C-alpha positions in Angstrom: 0.0 0.0 0.0 1.4 3.4 -1.0 1.0 5.6 2.1 1.5 8.7 0.0 -2.1 8.1 -1.2 -3.4 8.0 2.3 -4.5 11.1 4.2 -6.6 11.3 7.4 -7.7 13.9 9.9 -10.0 14.1 12.9 -12.6 16.9 13.1 -14.9 17.2 16.1 -13.9 13.6 17.1 -14.8 12.2 13.6 -12.2 10.4 11.6 -12.1 11.5 7.9 -9.8 9.7 5.5 -8.9 9.7 1.9 -7.3 7.1 -0.3 -6.6 9.0 -3.6 -5.5 5.9 -5.4 -9.1 4.6 -5.2 -10.9 8.0 -5.1 -12.1 6.8 -1.7 -13.4 9.3 1.0 -14.4 7.9 4.4 -16.4 9.7 7.1 -16.8 7.7 10.3 -15.3 4.9 8.3 -18.2 4.9 5.8 -17.7 5.5 2.1 -18.8 9.1 1.4 -19.0 11.6 -1.5 -18.5 15.4 -1.4 -20.9 17.6 -3.3 -21.2 21.4 -3.5 -24.5 22.5 -1.9 -25.0 24.9 -4.9 -25.0 24.0 -7.7 -24.5 20.2 -7.4 -27.0 19.2 -4.7 -29.4 21.9 -5.7 -29.5 20.8 -9.3 -29.9 17.2 -8.1 -32.9 17.9 -5.8 -34.7 20.9 -7.3 -36.1 19.0 -10.3 -37.5 16.3 -8.0 -39.2 18.9 -5.8 -40.6 20.7 -8.8 -41.9 17.4 -10.3 -43.4 16.0 -7.0 -44.5 19.2 -5.4 -43.3 20.5 -2.1 -45.5 18.4 0.2 -44.8 15.1 -1.4 -41.1 15.9 -1.8 -40.7 16.9 1.8 -42.5 13.9 3.2 -40.4 11.5 1.0 -37.1 13.1 1.9 -38.1 13.2 5.6 -39.2 9.6 5.6 -36.0 8.4 3.9 -33.8 10.5 6.2 -35.6 9.0 9.2 -34.7 5.5 8.3 -31.8 4.2 10.3 -32.0 6.9 13.0 -32.2 4.0 15.5 -28.5 3.6 14.8 -28.0 7.4 15.3 -29.9 7.2 18.6 -28.1 4.1 19.9 -24.7 5.7 19.0 -25.7 8.7 21.1 -26.6 6.8 24.3 -24.0 4.0 24.0 -21.0 5.7 22.4 -21.2 9.4 22.9 -22.9 9.5 26.3 -25.4 7.7 28.5 -27.3 11.0 28.8 -29.5 11.7 25.8 -29.2 15.5 25.9 -25.4 15.4 26.1 -25.3 12.6 23.5 -27.5 14.5 21.1 -25.3 17.5 21.2 -22.1 15.4 20.8 -23.8 13.7 17.8 -24.7 17.2 16.4 -21.1 18.3 16.9 -19.9 15.2 15.0 -22.2 15.7 12.0 -21.4 19.4 11.9 -18.0 18.2 10.7 -19.8 17.0 7.5 -21.4 20.5 7.1 -24.9 19.6 8.4 -25.1 22.7 10.6 -24.6 23.6 14.3 -27.1 21.9 16.6 -28.6 23.4 19.7 -31.1 21.6 22.0 -32.9 24.7 23.3 -35.7 22.8 25.2 -36.6 19.2 26.1 -39.3 17.9 28.4 -39.3 14.1 28.5 -42.5 13.9 30.5 -44.4 16.3 28.2 -42.7 14.5 25.2 -41.7 17.8 23.6 -38.4 19.4 22.6 -37.0 22.3 20.5 -33.9 22.0 18.3 -32.2 24.9 16.5 -29.8 24.1 13.6 -27.7 27.1 12.6 -26.1 27.2 9.1 -28.0 24.1 7.9 -26.8 22.8 4.6 -30.3 22.7 3.2 -30.9 26.4 3.7 -27.4 27.2 2.4 -28.3 25.2 -0.7 -31.5 27.1 -1.3 -30.3 30.6 -0.3 -30.2 32.0 -3.8 -33.7 30.7 -4.8 -36.7 33.0 -4.8 -38.7 32.6 -1.5 -41.6 30.9 -3.3 -39.3 28.2 -4.7 -37.7 27.2 -1.4 -38.9 24.0 0.3 -37.2 23.9 3.7 -35.1 21.3 5.5 -36.8 17.9 5.1 -33.6 15.9 5.4 -32.8 17.4 8.8 -36.5 17.2 9.8 -36.5 13.4 9.2 -33.3 13.0 11.2 -34.8 15.0 14.1 -38.1 13.2 14.0 -36.5 9.8 13.9 -34.1 10.5 16.8 -36.7 12.1 19.0 -39.2 9.3 18.3 -36.6 7.0 19.9 -35.7 9.4 22.7 -39.3 10.2 23.7 -40.5 6.7 23.0 -43.5 7.8 21.0 -44.1 8.8 17.3 -43.2 12.4 16.9 -43.5 15.3 14.5 -41.3 18.3 14.1 -42.6 21.6 12.8 -40.1 23.6 10.8 -39.5 27.4 11.2 -37.0 28.5 8.6 -34.9 31.7 8.8 -33.0 32.3 5.6 -31.0 35.3 7.0 -27.9 35.6 4.8 -25.6 36.1 7.8 -26.9 33.5 10.1 -29.5 31.1 8.5 -31.1 28.7 10.9 -34.1 26.3 11.2 -36.0 25.8 14.4 -37.7 22.4 14.9 -40.6 22.2 17.4 -40.9 18.5 18.3 -44.0 16.9 19.9 -45.7 13.6 20.2 -48.0 12.8 17.3 -50.3 9.9 16.6 -49.1 9.7 13.0 -45.6 8.7 11.8 -44.0 10.2 8.8 -45.0 7.1 6.8 -48.6 7.5 7.9 -48.6 11.1 6.6 -46.9 10.0 3.4 -49.5 7.3 2.8 -52.4 9.7 3.5 -51.0 12.1 0.9 -50.6 9.3 -1.6 -54.3 8.3 -1.0 -55.4 11.9 -1.4 -53.5 12.3 -4.7 -54.8 9.0 -6.1 -58.3 10.0 -5.3 -57.8 13.3 -7.2 -56.5 11.4 -10.3 -59.5 9.0 -10.2 -62.1 11.8 -10.1 
């Protein structure tokens, strides 16, 4: 093995490595790929949002993003910390090394099954910053992660309302999380039924 092709660093406790002989980038030891938010990811996602419509696109992305969050949650309470609040913030610090944003847990009430999370400089808002306001769709990827993680933490299906702030100097999204009888998948299926009914009429 030619060590001149190997490079690695640690950022916020996350190992990131490159093997340029194989064009191989690893984040947390998992094969990864780097894209520009704009134009690369924007040009990848915007046509899908335009084709599907905001509501369907957001639910699909949120649902897909929520899959596997049991691993995220278990990593928080078994590897980062045995305290959820501390573990969540350490997880947020880790994924901030991938450009996801800076995570704050501004409120949590386990008994009331509610919480509030603020993500500053989220990649999804950065990606959409130059779009006209009416063409923006929010942060469904981060929403799905938050819903999935807090569904595990609060031990009940949850929903997370998004409040987007596209301020050019300090963009952020606020998620208000609360127990909800419907899962993301339930909402997605309800929308599919609604759309099928429209086509049939």
